[in-house]
C-alpha positions, 0 to 999 in steps of 0.5 A, spaced: 783 625 126 780 618 124 782 612 127 779 607 123 780 606 115 775 601 111 775 599 105 771 594 101 775 588 104 779 590 110 777 594 116 783 597 120 783 600 126 788 604 130 788 606 138 787 599 140 790 598 147 792 591 145 792 585 141 788 581 145 782 587 145 783 587 137 782 580 136 775 580 141 773 585 136 774 582 130 772 575 134 765 580 135 765 583 128 765 576 125 760 573 128 755 579 127 756 579 120 755 571 120 749 572 123 746 577 119 749 572 113 744 566 117 738 572 117 738 574 110 738 566 108 732 565 113 729 571 111 730 573 103 728 579 100 722 580 098 725 583 091 729 577 090 722 574 089 719 578 084 
């Protein structure tokens, strides 16, 4: 049985014990994505330069 559902613009997760824990997970995920975006800006792909 799947405990998550992922779409192009959302992620739904089940079996999270509290709203507080869900908010912590969402904040960590957001921070990780923001960090990846900043890394992409700082170190652009070699394919883009060609």
